C-alpha positions as MATLAB code, in Angstrom:
seq = 'MTNFIQLHLLTSYPPANLNRDDSGQPKTAMMGGALRARVSSQSLKRAWRTSDTFATVLAGHVGTRTKRFAESLMQSLRDAGKDEKEAKKVASEVAESFATVDKDAAPYTGQLVYLAPGELAAIDELAKKLAAGAKFDPAKDSPLGNGEGAADIAMFGRMLADKPAHSVEAAAQVAHAITTHRVSIEDDYFTAIDDLKPRREDAGAGHLGEVEFVAGVFYLYLCIDSDLLRRNLGGDDALARTAVRALAEAAIKVGPKGKQASFASRAYASFALAERGSQQPRGLSVAFLKPVAGEDTLAKSIKSLTATCANMDKVYGPCAEERLSFDALAGEGAVADVLDFVGR';
ca = [
       0.000    0.000    0.000;
       1.418    3.391   -1.043;
       2.360    5.806    1.715;
       1.980    9.528    1.150;
       3.338   12.566    2.948;
       1.365   15.766    2.385;
       2.323   19.284    3.379;
       0.041   22.333    3.450;
       1.752   25.704    3.958;
       0.585   29.284    4.420;
       3.259   31.922    3.807;
       2.693   35.669    3.871;
       4.821   37.727    1.496;
       5.114   41.532    1.610;
       5.189   43.481   -1.694;
       7.148   41.243   -4.080;
       7.572   40.012   -7.629;
       8.724   36.485   -6.892;
       7.833   34.848  -10.188;
       7.291   36.919  -13.325;
       5.363   36.187  -16.510;
       6.543   37.077  -20.015;
       5.547   40.733  -19.524;
       7.388   41.095  -16.221;
       4.276   41.059  -14.046;
       3.788   38.704  -11.090;
       2.122   35.512  -12.308;
      -1.600   35.216  -11.616;
      -4.515   32.800  -11.845;
      -8.288   33.119  -11.728;
      -9.804   31.011   -8.951;
     -13.295   31.246   -7.501;
     -13.994   34.166   -9.802;
     -11.203   36.226   -8.236;
      -7.729   37.156   -9.421;
      -5.001   35.493   -7.334;
      -1.259   35.933   -7.307;
       0.556   32.737   -8.255;
       4.034   31.260   -7.951;
       4.668   28.380  -10.345;
       5.800   24.987   -9.112;
       8.776   25.197  -11.484;
       9.944   28.393   -9.794;
       9.477   26.894   -6.328;
      11.375   23.707   -7.139;
      14.251   25.666   -8.665;
      14.513   27.775   -5.500;
      14.486   24.696   -3.256;
      16.953   22.516   -5.137;
      19.466   25.382   -5.409;
      19.014   26.411   -1.771;
      21.616   26.230    0.990;
      19.347   23.679    2.679;
      19.683   21.227   -0.202;
      23.386   21.974   -0.622;
      24.038   21.243    3.067;
      21.602   18.474    3.947;
      21.856   16.651    0.607;
      25.525   17.316   -0.154;
      26.690   14.927   -2.870;
      23.127   13.977   -3.771;
      21.975   16.999   -5.795;
      21.810   16.856   -9.585;
      22.777   19.376  -12.257;
      20.496   20.513  -15.082;
      22.452   21.598  -18.147;
      22.931   21.387  -21.904;
      26.692   21.793  -21.504;
      27.825   18.638  -19.747;
      29.998   17.523  -22.696;
      31.947   20.794  -22.660;
      34.422   19.586  -20.033;
      34.900   16.361  -21.959;
      35.725   18.327  -25.103;
      38.244   20.417  -23.137;
      39.878   17.239  -21.782;
      40.318   15.977  -25.324;
      41.848   19.294  -26.383;
      44.222   19.188  -23.422;
      45.241   15.681  -24.508;
      46.279   17.009  -27.905;
      43.163   16.342  -29.969;
      42.411   19.004  -32.552;
      39.255   21.117  -32.225;
      37.315   19.220  -34.875;
      38.061   15.772  -33.440;
      37.407   16.903  -29.847;
      34.028   18.342  -30.803;
      33.098   15.234  -32.801;
      33.822   12.836  -29.938;
      32.198   15.078  -27.319;
      29.097   15.326  -29.508;
      28.925   11.543  -29.794;
      28.953   11.248  -26.019;
      26.349   13.994  -25.656;
      24.175   12.228  -28.235;
      23.938    9.236  -25.890;
      21.961   11.526  -23.542;
      19.919   13.693  -25.909;
      19.906   15.080  -29.447;
      22.794   17.479  -29.976;
      22.107   21.046  -31.056;
      23.666   21.144  -34.534;
      24.315   24.873  -34.241;
      25.980   24.629  -30.844;
      27.620   21.208  -30.637;
      28.431   19.538  -28.293;
      25.562   21.178  -26.363;
      22.318   19.211  -26.327;
      19.071   20.658  -27.614;
      17.288   20.036  -24.312;
      18.354   20.484  -20.725;
      19.522   17.206  -19.219;
      19.160   16.590  -15.487;
      22.249   14.654  -14.396;
      23.033   12.883  -11.134;
      26.464   13.386   -9.537;
      27.308    9.784  -10.455;
      26.523   10.422  -14.114;
      28.701   13.536  -14.141;
      31.506   11.536  -12.509;
      31.079    8.850  -15.179;
      31.467   11.522  -17.881;
      34.730   12.644  -16.260;
      36.011    9.060  -16.141;
      35.040    8.530  -19.763;
      36.864   11.725  -20.697;
      40.091   10.321  -19.222;
      39.753    7.118  -21.242;
      38.988    8.954  -24.471;
      41.841   11.380  -23.884;
      44.132    8.352  -23.498;
      43.112    7.105  -26.941;
      40.104    4.841  -26.290;
      37.226    4.836  -28.778;
      33.695    5.683  -27.664;
      31.160    2.866  -28.005;
      27.626    4.167  -27.237;
      26.363    0.664  -26.522;
      28.977    0.040  -23.833;
      30.354    3.371  -22.681;
      27.347    5.661  -22.239;
      27.538    7.349  -18.803;
      23.744    7.787  -18.768;
      22.073    5.924  -15.924;
      18.774    6.392  -14.118;
      19.658    9.354  -11.929;
      20.812    7.078   -9.113;
      21.831    8.863   -5.936;
      20.384   12.278   -6.878;
      17.698   13.088   -4.315;
      16.322   16.019   -6.296;
      15.926   13.920   -9.460;
      14.214   11.228   -7.389;
      11.811   13.824   -5.971;
      11.172   16.055   -8.978;
      11.776   13.539  -11.767;
      13.380   14.050  -15.146;
      12.110   13.692  -18.678;
      14.464   12.662  -21.464;
      12.422   12.762  -24.647;
      15.209   11.130  -26.659;
      16.019    8.479  -24.034;
      12.674    7.709  -22.350;
      14.001    4.550  -20.699;
      16.193    6.815  -18.541;
      13.414    9.189  -17.537;
      12.502    9.256  -13.831;
       8.953    9.589  -12.522;
       8.689   12.356   -9.935;
       7.945   11.175   -6.394;
       6.992   14.691   -5.259;
       4.066   16.640   -6.675;
       4.169   20.399   -6.114;
       1.166   22.637   -6.697;
       1.383   26.215   -7.885;
       1.169   28.448   -4.832;
      -1.837   30.809   -4.940;
      -3.016   33.606   -2.684;
      -5.892   32.787   -0.392;
      -7.510   36.113   -1.250;
      -8.205   38.427   -4.151;
      -5.284   40.589   -5.315;
      -4.608   43.473   -7.644;
      -1.268   43.968   -9.359;
       0.274   47.300   -8.391;
       2.945   49.406  -10.081;
       6.043   50.852   -8.488;
       7.143   53.910  -10.455;
      10.765   54.711   -9.663;
      13.545   57.064  -10.728;
      17.323   56.920  -10.604;
      19.447   60.034  -10.304;
      22.648   60.623  -12.274;
      25.084   61.556   -9.506;
      27.403   63.474  -11.863;
      24.760   65.532  -13.639;
      24.754   69.106  -12.280;
      21.409   70.478  -11.131;
      21.932   73.608  -13.221;
      21.859   71.437  -16.332;
      18.720   69.491  -15.557;
      16.964   68.637  -12.303;
      15.302   65.570  -13.819;
      16.098   61.918  -13.207;
      18.687   59.993  -15.198;
      16.373   57.000  -15.507;
      12.651   56.317  -15.146;
      11.272   52.849  -14.571;
       8.310   50.827  -13.479;
       8.009   47.421  -11.828;
       4.893   45.485  -10.845;
       4.395   43.846   -7.469;
       1.826   42.097   -5.308;
       1.515   41.128   -1.646;
      -0.420   38.253   -0.149;
      -0.838   35.069    1.850;
       0.029   32.072   -0.348;
      -1.265   28.531    0.064;
       1.156   25.830   -1.076;
       0.506   22.093   -1.285;
       3.051   19.280   -1.705;
       2.478   15.544   -1.926;
       5.288   12.983   -1.704;
       4.947    9.326   -2.638;
       7.458    7.994   -0.116;
       7.497    4.502   -1.622;
       8.287    5.784   -5.117;
      10.945    8.083   -3.690;
      12.628    5.121   -2.036;
      12.521    3.122   -5.282;
      13.946    6.045   -7.249;
      16.835    6.104   -4.784;
      17.552    2.425   -5.247;
      16.051    1.434   -1.895;
      18.231    3.824    0.129;
      15.823    4.418    3.011;
      18.113    6.761    4.933;
      18.634    9.024    1.921;
      14.897    9.017    1.183;
      14.122   10.183    4.727;
      16.805   12.849    4.547;
      15.451   14.031    1.185;
      11.890   14.398    2.509;
      13.120   16.360    5.503;
      15.252   18.631    3.288;
      12.344   19.245    0.924;
      10.014   20.127    3.791;
      12.556   22.469    5.364;
      13.208   24.233    2.056;
       9.479   24.588    1.336;
       8.932   26.099    4.789;
      11.887   28.511    4.668;
      12.862   29.190    1.046;
      11.041   31.098   -1.679;
      11.917   32.194   -5.224;
      14.527   34.932   -5.533;
      12.802   37.139   -8.099;
      13.472   40.853   -7.501;
      14.929   40.195   -4.047;
      17.261   43.196   -4.256;
      14.276   45.461   -4.855;
      11.815   43.933   -2.364;
      13.739   41.780    0.172;
      10.711   39.497    0.074;
      12.074   36.696    2.229;
       9.533   34.893    4.380;
       9.071   31.733    6.425;
       5.809   29.812    6.421;
       3.543   30.990    9.237;
       1.488   27.811    9.293;
       2.174   24.230    8.274;
       0.031   21.117    8.374;
       1.834   17.830    7.684;
      -0.025   14.571    7.052;
       0.992   10.934    6.660;
      -1.024    7.945    5.513;
      -2.052    5.591    2.748;
      -5.277    7.386    1.829;
      -5.721    8.966   -1.590;
      -4.065   12.412   -1.352;
      -6.101   15.594   -1.641;
      -5.142   19.243   -1.556;
      -7.069   21.800    0.485;
      -7.184   24.680   -1.988;
     -10.991   24.418   -1.863;
     -10.676   26.198    1.502;
      -9.934   29.341   -0.493;
     -12.334   28.947   -3.391;
     -14.206   31.767   -1.699;
     -11.498   34.419   -1.300;
     -10.565   35.345    2.244;
     -11.560   38.979    2.722;
     -11.055   41.852    5.145;
      -8.281   42.392    7.655;
      -6.123   39.714    9.297;
      -6.022   37.533    6.183;
      -3.387   35.202    7.636;
      -5.428   34.280   10.723;
      -8.554   33.858    8.579;
      -6.623   31.683    6.119;
      -5.406   29.412    8.925;
      -8.939   29.120   10.259;
     -10.379   28.319    6.827;
      -7.676   25.715    6.095;
      -8.082   23.846    9.381;
     -11.884   23.975    9.200;
     -11.886   22.552    5.666;
      -9.525   19.769    6.723;
     -11.848   18.853    9.613;
     -14.937   18.955    7.397;
     -13.265   16.695    4.817;
     -12.674   14.164    7.596;
     -16.333   14.326    8.604;
     -17.508   13.565    5.073;
     -14.829   11.137    3.824;
     -13.572    9.714    7.074;
     -10.000   10.386    8.239;
      -8.053   11.611    5.204;
      -4.738   10.942    6.945;
      -3.582    8.535    9.612;
      -1.335   11.057   11.361;
      -1.067   14.850   11.428;
       1.175   17.473   12.959;
       1.172   21.238   12.572;
       2.762   24.447   13.737;
       1.266   27.925   13.915;
       3.903   30.648   14.133;
       1.192   33.305   14.391;
      -0.078   31.755   17.624;
       3.334   30.504   18.767;
       2.145   26.884   18.761;
       4.091   23.810   17.664;
       7.645   23.702   16.326;
       9.229   23.463   12.883;
      11.714   20.883   14.163;
       8.872   18.589   15.245;
       7.205   18.824   11.817;
      10.509   18.040   10.083;
      11.027   15.036   12.346;
       7.453   13.936   11.597;
       7.828   13.978    7.804;
      11.372   12.595    7.840;
      10.942    9.659   10.145;
];
């Protein structure tokens, strides 16, 4: 029977532009007939997997997403005396064993490839052999594996369109974070002064600009298939537990870095509800289908979330076997206890 870990977070951000759309505005979504601010799951996962938390807790078990992994191999061949044409040809052959090579930028691949530390190490070892004169045999020498040992690949998955057998199904599902209430996008009109321009010449600004921002309480939902995570990590139970704990800690403490220099929009989650069990997972975004309104939106959001969770239990029966929460607004519970709960 599959075991799931679910995490429901409420985080209040001051004026910010954490995750921009193609026009530079904060991303949005319509929900319950009201405009909400939104942070995409892609943006969240990028922030978490590149965080200090992941780098520290999961040291040696974090992957690299790149098109340029064959570049170092090509340089090794050059250093070994291979001419530019031969070095590029061999490096492109190796890259082709991962994904189709970009013909205009060989040996770069046309798609980003998510590589485990072990796969990158295998590329380095292969480079030494090729530099020593060995010939590359794709059937025997390909460094491409199944992302073994990379906790972030095991959690977030990877898709290799050209090598589907080496794709990894994500064990963690991450929803787009949305505000619990209606928002309106606001504009910050700003100027910059030219320090060397004399006032007698012109009292005007040296630069005029405009940036959009939004503030709000965001609801975020994560679901982790702990059994699939363990399988993705080759049965390494200790690493799987460490990975879940690291993911939870990053989700609670780390947000996207968009426009941080302008807004310093760093925030910890004010409320977290963690759940464990074998029941079919379900998010609680329905708690905010009717936008929270008025003052004290954080307290109202916590109340709506917990009430909806309780009502779901009344209708469906217990939707989780175990639960633990903290409420920083009320000073109840502890982050450490929640991390121990999800990572045990």
